[in-house]
C-alpha positions as CSV (number, residue, x, y, z in Angstrom):
1,M,82.0,79.7,24.3
2,L,82.1,79.4,28.0
3,I,84.7,81.3,30.0
4,V,85.3,80.5,33.7
5,G,87.2,83.2,35.6
6,E,89.9,81.4,37.5
7,L,91.2,84.0,39.9
8,I,89.4,83.2,43.1
9,N,91.7,80.4,44.1
10,T,93.4,80.3,47.5
11,S,96.5,78.8,45.9
12,R,97.1,82.3,44.7
13,K,98.9,84.4,47.4
14,Q,96.7,87.5,46.9
15,I,93.5,85.5,47.2
16,N,94.7,83.5,50.2
17,E,95.6,86.7,52.0
18,L,92.1,88.2,51.3
19,V,90.4,85.0,52.4
20,E,92.5,84.7,55.6
21,A,91.5,88.3,56.4
22,R,87.9,87.7,55.4
23,D,88.3,90.8,53.2
24,A,84.9,90.6,51.5
25,A,85.5,93.9,49.5
26,G,88.6,92.5,48.0
27,I,87.0,89.2,46.9
28,K,83.9,91.1,45.6
29,K,86.1,93.3,43.4
30,I,87.9,90.4,41.9
31,A,84.6,88.6,41.2
32,L,83.1,91.7,39.6
33,D,86.2,92.5,37.5
34,Q,86.2,89.0,36.0
35,F,82.4,89.2,35.3
36,E,82.7,92.6,33.6
37,A,85.7,91.3,31.6
38,G,83.5,88.6,30.0
39,A,83.6,85.6,32.4
40,N,80.4,83.5,32.1
41,Y,81.2,81.6,35.4
42,I,83.2,82.6,38.4
43,D,85.4,79.8,39.8
44,I,85.7,79.3,43.5
45,N,88.6,77.1,44.8
46,C,89.6,77.1,48.4
47,G,91.2,73.7,48.5
48,T,94.3,74.9,50.3
49,Q,92.1,75.8,53.3
50,V,92.4,72.2,54.5
51,F,91.2,72.7,58.1
52,D,88.2,75.0,57.4
53,E,87.5,74.5,53.7
54,I,83.7,74.0,54.1
55,E,83.3,77.2,56.1
56,T,85.6,79.1,53.7
57,M,83.6,77.8,50.7
58,E,80.4,79.0,52.2
59,W,81.9,82.4,52.9
60,L,83.3,82.7,49.4
61,V,80.0,81.7,47.7
62,N,78.0,84.1,49.7
63,T,80.5,86.9,49.2
64,V,80.8,86.4,45.5
65,Q,77.1,86.3,45.1
66,E,76.7,89.6,46.9
67,A,78.9,91.1,44.1
68,V,77.7,89.5,40.9
69,Q,74.6,87.6,39.8
70,A,76.8,85.1,37.9
71,P,76.7,81.3,38.0
72,L,79.5,79.6,40.0
73,C,82.0,76.8,39.2
74,L,82.9,75.1,42.5
75,D,86.3,73.4,42.5
76,S,87.5,71.2,45.3
77,P,88.9,67.7,46.0
78,N,86.5,67.6,48.9
79,P,82.9,66.6,47.9
80,K,81.6,68.0,51.2
81,A,83.0,71.4,50.4
82,I,81.4,71.3,47.0
83,E,78.0,70.4,48.4
84,A,78.3,73.2,51.0
85,G,78.8,75.6,48.2
86,L,76.1,74.2,45.9
87,A,73.5,74.5,48.7
88,L,74.0,78.2,48.7
89,V,74.0,78.9,45.0
90,K,71.4,81.5,43.9
91,Y,72.1,82.3,40.3
92,G,72.0,80.2,37.2
93,Q,73.1,76.6,36.8
94,P,76.1,75.7,38.9
95,M,79.2,73.9,37.6
96,I,81.2,71.3,39.5
97,N,84.9,70.9,38.8
98,S,85.3,67.9,38.6
99,I,84.4,64.3,38.2
100,T,86.8,61.6,36.9
101,G,86.7,57.9,36.0
102,E,88.2,57.1,39.4
103,K,85.7,54.9,41.2
104,E,85.7,56.8,44.5
105,R,85.6,60.3,43.0
106,Y,82.9,59.2,40.5
107,E,80.7,57.8,43.2
108,Q,81.1,60.9,45.4
109,I,80.4,63.5,42.7
110,L,77.7,62.0,40.5
111,P,75.0,62.3,43.2
112,L,75.8,66.0,43.6
113,V,75.6,66.5,39.8
114,L,72.1,65.0,39.8
115,K,70.8,66.6,43.0
116,Y,71.8,70.1,42.0
117,Q,71.4,69.6,38.2
118,A,74.9,71.0,37.7
119,K,77.1,71.2,34.7
120,I,80.1,68.9,35.2
121,V,83.7,69.1,34.3
122,A,84.8,65.5,33.4
123,L,88.5,64.8,33.5
124,C,89.8,62.2,31.1
125,M,91.5,60.2,33.8
126,D,90.6,57.1,35.8
127,D,92.1,54.7,38.4
128,H,94.9,53.8,35.9
129,G,96.2,57.4,36.1
130,M,96.5,60.1,33.5
131,P,96.4,58.7,29.9
132,E,99.3,59.5,27.5
133,T,97.6,59.5,24.1
134,G,94.4,60.9,22.7
135,E,93.0,57.4,22.1
136,D,93.7,56.4,25.7
137,R,91.9,59.6,26.9
138,M,89.0,58.6,24.7
139,K,88.6,55.3,26.4
140,V,88.1,57.2,29.7
141,A,85.8,59.7,28.0
142,R,83.6,57.0,26.5
143,A,83.2,55.4,29.9
144,L,82.4,58.7,31.6
145,Y,79.9,59.6,28.8
146,K,78.1,56.3,29.1
147,G,77.9,56.5,32.9
148,L,76.9,60.1,33.1
149,T,74.2,60.0,30.3
150,E,72.8,56.7,31.6
151,A,72.5,58.3,35.0
152,G,70.4,61.1,33.5
153,V,73.0,63.9,33.0
154,P,72.2,65.8,29.8
155,E,74.9,65.7,27.1
156,E,74.9,69.5,27.0
157,D,75.9,69.6,30.7
158,I,79.1,67.5,30.2
159,Y,82.4,69.4,29.8
160,F,85.2,67.1,29.0
161,D,88.7,68.2,30.1
162,P,91.4,66.5,28.0
163,L,94.1,67.2,30.6
164,V,96.8,69.6,29.5
165,K,100.4,68.7,30.3
166,P,103.4,70.9,29.9
167,V,105.2,70.7,26.5
168,S,108.4,71.3,28.5
169,V,108.0,67.8,30.0
170,S,106.4,65.9,27.1
171,N,107.1,66.9,23.5
172,N,103.8,65.6,22.3
173,A,101.7,67.1,25.1
174,G,100.1,69.7,22.8
175,I,99.3,67.2,20.1
176,E,97.8,64.8,22.6
177,V,95.3,67.5,23.7
178,L,94.5,68.5,20.2
179,D,93.8,64.9,19.2
180,T,91.6,64.4,22.2
181,V,89.5,67.5,21.5
182,R,89.1,66.5,17.9
183,L,88.1,62.9,18.8
184,I,85.6,64.1,21.4
185,T,84.1,66.6,19.0
186,E,83.7,63.9,16.3
187,E,82.3,61.2,18.5
188,F,80.2,63.3,21.0
189,P,79.1,66.4,19.1
190,R,76.7,67.6,21.7
191,V,79.0,67.6,24.7
192,H,81.4,70.4,25.5
193,K,85.2,70.6,26.0
194,I,86.9,72.8,28.6
195,C,90.4,73.1,30.0
196,G,92.7,75.1,32.1
197,L,95.3,75.6,29.4
198,S,98.1,77.4,31.2
199,N,99.7,74.0,32.1
200,I,100.9,73.8,28.4
201,S,103.5,76.5,29.0
202,Y,104.7,75.5,32.5
203,G,108.5,75.8,32.9
204,L,108.9,77.9,29.7
205,P,109.6,81.6,29.0
206,N,107.0,83.8,27.4
207,R,104.1,81.7,28.9
208,K,101.4,84.1,27.9
209,I,102.4,83.9,24.2
210,L,102.3,80.1,24.3
211,N,99.0,80.0,26.1
212,R,97.4,82.4,23.6
213,L,98.6,80.3,20.6
214,F,97.4,77.1,22.2
215,T,94.0,78.7,22.7
216,V,93.7,79.3,19.0
217,L,94.9,75.8,18.1
218,T,92.4,74.1,20.6
219,M,89.5,76.3,19.4
220,G,90.2,75.1,15.8
221,M,89.7,71.5,17.1
222,G,86.4,72.3,18.8
223,M,87.3,73.4,22.3
224,D,84.5,75.6,23.5
225,G,85.3,76.3,27.1
226,Y,88.3,77.6,29.1
227,I,89.2,78.2,32.7
228,F,91.6,81.2,32.7
229,N,92.1,84.8,33.7
230,P,89.5,86.9,31.8
231,L,91.4,90.1,32.8
232,D,94.0,89.2,30.2
233,K,92.5,91.4,27.4
234,T,94.8,90.0,24.8
235,M,93.7,86.4,25.6
236,M,90.1,87.5,25.5
237,G,90.7,89.2,22.2
238,F,92.2,86.0,20.8
239,V,89.1,84.1,21.8
240,Y,86.7,86.6,20.1
241,G,88.8,86.9,17.0
242,T,89.1,83.1,16.6
243,Q,85.4,82.6,17.1
244,A,84.8,85.1,14.2
245,L,87.3,83.3,12.0
246,L,85.7,79.9,12.8
247,G,82.2,81.1,11.8
248,K,81.0,81.0,15.4
249,D,80.3,84.7,15.8
250,K,77.3,85.8,13.8
251,F,78.0,88.9,11.8
252,C,81.3,89.1,13.9
253,M,79.4,90.9,16.6
254,G,81.5,89.6,19.4
255,Y,84.7,90.5,17.6
256,L,83.4,94.0,16.8
257,T,82.3,94.5,20.4
258,A,85.7,93.5,21.6
259,H,87.3,95.9,19.2
260,R,85.2,98.8,20.5
261,K,86.3,97.9,24.0
262,G,89.9,98.4,23.0
263,M,91.0,94.8,23.2
264,Y,93.1,95.1,20.1
265,A,94.7,98.5,20.8
266,E,98.5,98.4,20.2
């Protein structure tokens, strides 16, 4: 299981204020809190800093790495900002979020994946837009898998994102994702699956409940990576508990450790 801590994102008001003020101590605390809560990677996204994104990405990468020796997931629509961050990475194997089947994006990001030997989040969408069904997503996934592996990207470094849509907008949005995860798991057993699952509950009340339930459902289909807030103890507890129930937690050690940390205290 791979958990990417999502909090350092300038679309969040608190983070944007810290970044605008170049408050290094505030950013470091958020990075450290996520790492100590169980995040394997720390996500950095400053895409809203349109006019100085490259400089901001560099500042954030350096600042976070002063706080934690954790690998980073660099998230941006701007390939130049991603590369600026990759060039400064010190710890572990970086992750890029993301590549798609869109010709322009694919051609911009693939060279960075190869140059920096990065893990890559591969979105199941292409120039035709966002697919509706699981099988339509698989057509994109197959093309991405073929292109990436033939270019030399190891299967284990590919993280397919099935694209989560809100069930408030599309009644079958949850089923589409579950079908996609199952199909990817069956056809490409060595690749990984990852998503930012909070979209599933957009526009609905009790969002945290729906997000936690959807986590359990997707894990049952083979999802083994998430981009979310690791400071949500209940969500983390659901992940550890589900891993134990699915036989992916030897001797239930992860679950027992979570229990001792008080993740299940009522």
